[in-house]
C-alpha positions as CSV (number, residue, x, y, z in Angstrom):
1,M,28.8,-29.5,1.5
2,E,28.1,-32.1,4.3
3,K,25.0,-30.6,5.7
4,R,24.0,-33.7,7.6
5,V,27.4,-34.7,9.1
6,W,26.6,-32.8,12.3
7,S,23.5,-34.8,12.9
8,S,25.2,-38.1,12.0
9,R,28.0,-37.4,14.5
10,H,25.5,-36.6,17.3
11,R,24.1,-40.1,17.1
12,H,27.4,-41.1,18.7
13,V,27.4,-38.6,21.6
14,C,23.6,-38.1,21.9
15,P,21.7,-41.4,21.5
16,S,18.3,-39.6,21.6
17,L,18.8,-38.2,18.1
18,P,17.0,-39.9,15.3
19,S,18.9,-42.9,13.8
20,H,17.9,-42.3,10.1
21,F,20.5,-39.6,9.3
22,P,23.0,-40.8,6.7
23,L,26.4,-41.6,7.9
24,K,29.4,-40.4,5.9
25,K,31.9,-43.0,7.2
26,P,35.3,-41.7,6.1
27,F,34.6,-38.2,7.3
28,Y,32.8,-39.5,10.4
29,I,35.8,-41.6,11.5
30,K,38.2,-38.7,10.9
31,A,36.0,-36.3,12.9
32,L,35.9,-38.6,15.9
33,L,39.6,-37.9,16.4
34,F,38.7,-34.4,17.6
35,L,35.7,-35.4,19.7
36,P,36.5,-34.6,23.4
37,P,35.7,-37.4,25.8
38,R,32.6,-36.9,28.0
39,S,34.8,-36.0,30.9
40,F,36.9,-33.4,29.0
41,T,37.7,-30.2,30.8
42,F,40.0,-27.4,29.6
43,Q,41.6,-26.4,32.8
44,E,44.3,-24.5,31.0
45,K,41.8,-22.0,29.4
46,E,43.0,-18.9,31.4
47,H,46.7,-19.6,30.5
48,V,45.9,-20.4,26.9
49,N,44.0,-17.1,26.5
50,H,47.2,-15.2,27.4
51,Y,49.0,-16.7,24.3
52,Y,46.1,-17.3,21.9
53,P,42.9,-15.4,22.9
54,Q,39.7,-17.1,21.7
55,Y,36.4,-16.3,23.3
56,Y,32.7,-15.7,23.0
57,H,31.5,-12.3,24.1
58,K,27.9,-11.0,24.1
59,T,25.8,-10.6,20.8
60,D,25.6,-8.6,17.7
61,M,22.7,-6.4,16.6
62,E,20.9,-9.5,15.1
63,G,21.2,-11.5,18.3
64,R,24.1,-13.7,17.2
65,P,26.8,-14.8,19.7
66,V,30.0,-13.0,18.9
67,Y,33.1,-15.1,18.7
68,I,36.5,-13.3,18.8
69,E,39.9,-14.7,17.9
70,E,43.1,-12.7,18.4
71,L,45.5,-14.4,16.0
72,G,47.9,-11.5,16.3
73,Q,48.6,-12.3,20.0
74,L,49.5,-15.9,19.2
75,D,52.7,-17.0,21.0
76,V,53.2,-20.5,19.6
77,K,56.2,-21.5,21.7
78,R,54.6,-20.7,25.0
79,L,51.2,-22.0,23.9
80,Y,52.5,-25.5,23.3
81,T,54.2,-25.6,26.7
82,I,50.8,-25.6,28.4
83,T,48.6,-27.4,25.9
84,T,48.6,-29.5,22.7
85,Q,47.0,-29.1,19.3
86,Q,44.7,-32.1,20.0
87,R,43.4,-30.4,23.2
88,L,42.9,-27.1,21.4
89,L,40.8,-28.9,18.7
90,Q,38.9,-30.7,21.4
91,R,38.2,-27.4,23.1
92,L,37.0,-26.0,19.8
93,V,34.5,-28.8,19.3
94,L,33.4,-28.5,22.9
95,E,32.7,-24.7,22.5
96,Y,30.8,-25.4,19.2
97,E,28.6,-27.9,21.1
98,R,28.1,-25.5,24.0
99,S,27.0,-22.9,21.5
100,L,24.5,-25.2,19.8
101,T,23.0,-26.5,23.0
102,S,23.3,-23.3,25.2
103,R,24.4,-20.1,23.5
104,L,22.1,-20.2,20.5
105,P,19.0,-21.3,22.4
106,A,19.6,-18.6,25.0
107,C,20.1,-15.9,22.3
108,S,16.9,-17.1,20.5
109,H,14.9,-16.8,23.8
110,F,16.4,-13.4,24.5
111,I,15.7,-11.9,21.1
112,G,12.4,-13.7,20.6
113,R,13.2,-15.5,17.3
114,P,15.5,-18.3,16.2
115,V,19.2,-17.5,16.2
116,E,21.2,-20.2,14.3
117,T,24.5,-18.5,13.3
118,F,27.5,-16.7,14.8
119,C,29.2,-13.4,14.2
120,T,33.0,-14.0,14.2
121,I,35.8,-11.5,14.5
122,M,39.4,-12.5,13.6
123,N,41.9,-9.9,14.6
124,L,45.1,-10.0,12.5
125,Y,46.8,-7.1,14.3
126,N,50.5,-7.7,14.5
127,V,50.3,-11.2,12.9
128,S,53.7,-12.7,12.3
129,L,53.9,-14.9,9.3
130,T,56.5,-17.0,11.0
131,S,54.2,-17.6,14.0
132,F,51.3,-18.3,11.8
133,Y,53.3,-20.9,9.8
134,K,54.1,-22.7,13.1
135,V,50.4,-23.0,14.0
136,K,49.0,-23.4,10.4
137,D,48.2,-27.1,11.0
138,Y,45.9,-26.2,13.9
139,V,44.3,-23.3,12.0
140,M,43.7,-25.5,8.9
141,A,42.2,-28.3,11.1
142,A,40.0,-25.8,13.0
143,A,38.8,-24.3,9.7
144,S,38.0,-27.8,8.4
145,I,36.0,-28.6,11.5
146,G,34.0,-25.5,11.1
147,Q,33.4,-25.9,7.4
148,N,32.6,-29.6,7.4
149,R,30.9,-30.2,10.7
150,Y,29.2,-26.9,11.3
151,P,28.7,-25.5,7.8
152,E,25.5,-23.5,8.5
153,T,26.6,-21.6,11.6
154,M,28.5,-18.8,9.9
155,G,26.5,-15.6,9.9
156,K,29.0,-12.8,9.6
157,F,32.8,-13.1,9.6
158,Y,35.0,-10.0,10.0
159,I,38.7,-10.1,9.4
160,I,40.1,-6.9,11.0
161,N,43.6,-5.3,10.9
162,A,44.3,-7.2,7.7
163,P,47.8,-6.4,6.6
164,W,48.5,-5.2,3.0
165,A,49.8,-8.6,2.0
166,F,46.5,-10.2,2.9
167,S,44.8,-8.7,-0.2
168,A,47.0,-10.7,-2.5
169,V,46.3,-13.9,-0.4
170,W,42.6,-13.2,-0.5
171,S,42.5,-12.7,-4.3
172,V,43.9,-16.3,-4.6
173,I,41.6,-17.8,-2.0
174,K,38.3,-16.1,-2.9
175,P,37.7,-17.9,-6.2
176,W,37.8,-21.3,-4.4
177,L,35.1,-20.3,-1.9
178,D,31.4,-20.7,-2.2
179,E,29.7,-17.4,-3.2
180,V,27.4,-17.5,-0.2
181,T,30.4,-17.9,2.1
182,V,32.3,-15.0,0.4
183,K,29.3,-12.7,0.9
184,K,29.5,-13.3,4.7
185,I,33.2,-12.4,5.0
186,V,34.1,-8.8,5.4
187,I,37.8,-7.8,5.3
188,L,38.8,-4.6,7.0
189,G,42.1,-2.8,7.7
190,A,43.0,-0.7,10.7
191,N,39.9,1.5,10.4
192,Y,37.4,-1.2,11.3
193,Q,35.8,0.2,14.4
194,E,32.8,2.0,12.7
195,E,31.8,-1.2,10.8
196,L,32.1,-3.4,13.9
197,I,30.1,-1.0,16.1
198,K,27.4,-0.8,13.4
199,Q,27.1,-4.6,13.5
200,I,27.7,-5.3,17.2
201,G,27.1,-2.2,19.1
202,K,29.7,-0.2,21.2
203,E,28.4,-1.6,24.5
204,N,28.9,-5.2,23.4
205,L,32.3,-4.8,21.8
206,P,35.4,-5.1,24.0
207,K,37.2,-1.8,24.6
208,E,40.4,-3.1,23.0
209,L,38.5,-3.5,19.7
210,G,37.0,-0.1,19.8
211,G,33.9,-0.7,21.9
212,S,33.1,0.4,25.5
213,C,32.7,-3.0,27.2
214,E,35.1,-3.7,30.1
215,C,33.8,-6.9,31.8
216,K,34.5,-6.9,35.5
217,G,36.4,-9.8,37.1
218,N,39.6,-11.7,36.5
219,G,40.4,-11.9,32.8
220,G,38.0,-9.2,31.7
221,C,36.0,-9.7,28.5
222,R,38.2,-12.6,27.4
223,M,37.3,-14.8,30.4
224,S,33.8,-13.5,31.1
225,D,31.8,-15.6,28.5
226,A,29.3,-12.7,28.9
227,G,26.0,-13.1,27.0
228,P,22.3,-14.2,27.3
229,W,23.6,-17.7,28.0
230,N,25.0,-16.6,31.4
C-alpha cells in the first residue's frame, strides 16, 4: 500500500510540504494525469448531479464527513454530453483535496478530536449492468485513485440496495481485498435504513435514503454541501 504517495504528490501542488518524502515515480507520473489545474472549476456540477449524484452531506455519529454516491441514477449518455471522464476524475481529486484541507479539519474542530476518515454510502438501487459497463473505466479509475492516493481515508463504506447478483460478485472480489478494508465494508439490501440511521443519525441522513434531512435551497441535500465545514 502506497502510504506516502499522497505526501509525495503534494510536493508538486504545495511547495511548503517537506521535501524528504520518497517519490514513487511511475505512479506519481500516472497520478498527475488526474490532477486538476490550479484554475480548475467544475461549473457543470449541478447538471452532473442530475445524471450521476455524488456529494458530501453532513457527518456520521463519529464525526466523519458522509460521502454519498447514487450509482443507480447514472445516465451515461446524458452525463457525457455535459462533461468528460477526465473532468469527472479531476473533480474527484479536487473534492478529496477539499476534504483533507477543509472538511476533515472542520469536523475535527467540531467534535473536539481528530477526524481523519470518511463514511461512504454507495447506493446501487436500480443499477443497470449495461449502464455500469459503459462507465466502468471511470469507476475503476476513481477506485484506483482512492485506494492508491488516499489509502487511509476510508472509515466506513456502506453498499446499499445491493441486488441479489452482487453477492456472487462480492464472493469473488472479497478474497483479493485487504482484511482491514473488508471489515470497513458493509453490504446491505433494501432494508438498510436502520443500519444507516444507527451510524449516521436520522437528522443527518437525506430523506430519500430513509432519514429526515431535507436541505433547503436549490438542489436540496445533493447540492447543499452541508456540514461543519460550511
